[in-house]
N, C-alpha and C positions, 0 to 999 in steps of 0.2 A: 485711712487711703487705700482704696482696692485701684490696683493695677492689672490692666490686661497687658499681655505681650504676645504678638505674632511672631511666628517665624516658620521657615519651611517653603517661601515662594523661591520664584527663580523662572529661569527660562527652560522652556520644554517645547519638545516638537509635537507637533498635531498627533494625536493618538496615544500620547503619553500619560503618565501619572505624575502626581506629585500629592504629598501628604502634609497639609499644615497644622501646626500646633499654636495652642494659645494657653499660655500658663498665666493662672491667675493668682495674686498675692495679694494680702491684706488681712490684718489681724482679726476681722470678723467675718471674712470672706468665707464661703462654705458651698461648693458646688453642689452640696446635696438640698441647697434651699435656693437655689438660682437657677433659672431657666436660661439657657444659653442659645446663641444663635449664631450664623455667618452671615455677612451681606459683602456686597461687592460694588465698586465704583470705577466705571470708565471714565476716561477723559472726556469733559463735557455733558456727562450724564449725571442724573439721580443716582443714590445710594440705593441700590435693590437688595431685596431679600434673597438667600440662596439656601438656607437651612436652617432649622432651629430643634433643639429638644428639652423638653420640660423637665423640672425636677422631681415631676409626678413620677414614682415608681411604676413601670408598666404603660407609660404614654409612649404613644408611637411618634419618631421623630417625622419632621413635616418638611418637604422640599418644594422649592418652585419647580413649575413644570418643565423648565428650561435644563434642570440637572437632575431630575428625577431619572432614577436607573444608572447614573454614571457616578453621583457623588453620595459619600455614606458621611454622616456625623455622629460622632462618639464622643464620649467623656469618661476619664478616670477620676472618680471623685477622690481617690486615696492620694492621686497625684495633683488633683485641682488644676487639671489640664483638660482642655477641650481639642478634639482634631476635627478635621475635614480631610477626607480621602477623595482625590479627584481623580478619576480615571477617564479614559477615552476623550481627553480633553481638546478643546476645539478653539481656533482663533479668537472666536466670540466670546469666550471664557476670560481673555485677557481684562485685568482689572488689578486694582489693588483691593484686598481682601481684607475685612475687620469682623473681629469677634466682637460680641456684646452680649451683656448679662442683664437680667431684669428679675425682679420679685414675684413677676407674675406666673402664675401657674399655667395658664393657658399661653402657648407659644405667640409672640407677634411676628408680624411680617412687614411692619412699618418701623422705621428708625426711631419714630418718638415714643415707641414703647418699651425703648431699652434706657437702662440708667447709666451704665458703664460701658466705654469703648476702649479698644486697643488704638496703636497708632495705625497700624495697617502692615501688609506686606503683599508686595507686588509680584504677581503672576502674570507672564507673558508666555503666548502660546503661539509660537512662529517658527516657519520653516527656514 
């Protein structure tokens, strides 16, 4: 059984920062062999791609245009943990953020390409 658990969400002022974490557990799970991604979903909207990182060594991370230059995805394989550093947050970043995992080497940008999901963590950017 693979479990993904997000944490680090909260309320932040516009221009502020948050770091989300996604801890992965499971007897056979290894972040060395899974590509990982972050998605977000605002009320009344579909789940949207934010960022992804392949398990292939040296492959560059991939970001949506809306977060490029502000967000950074990274992972610590030793800790089986995925991170999303979010800087210069905007009100339109407000959403539930989900981490996801896939065995695909090429990172996906649609939810259907991912096999495992966390339960999500709320991020609210508001003054």
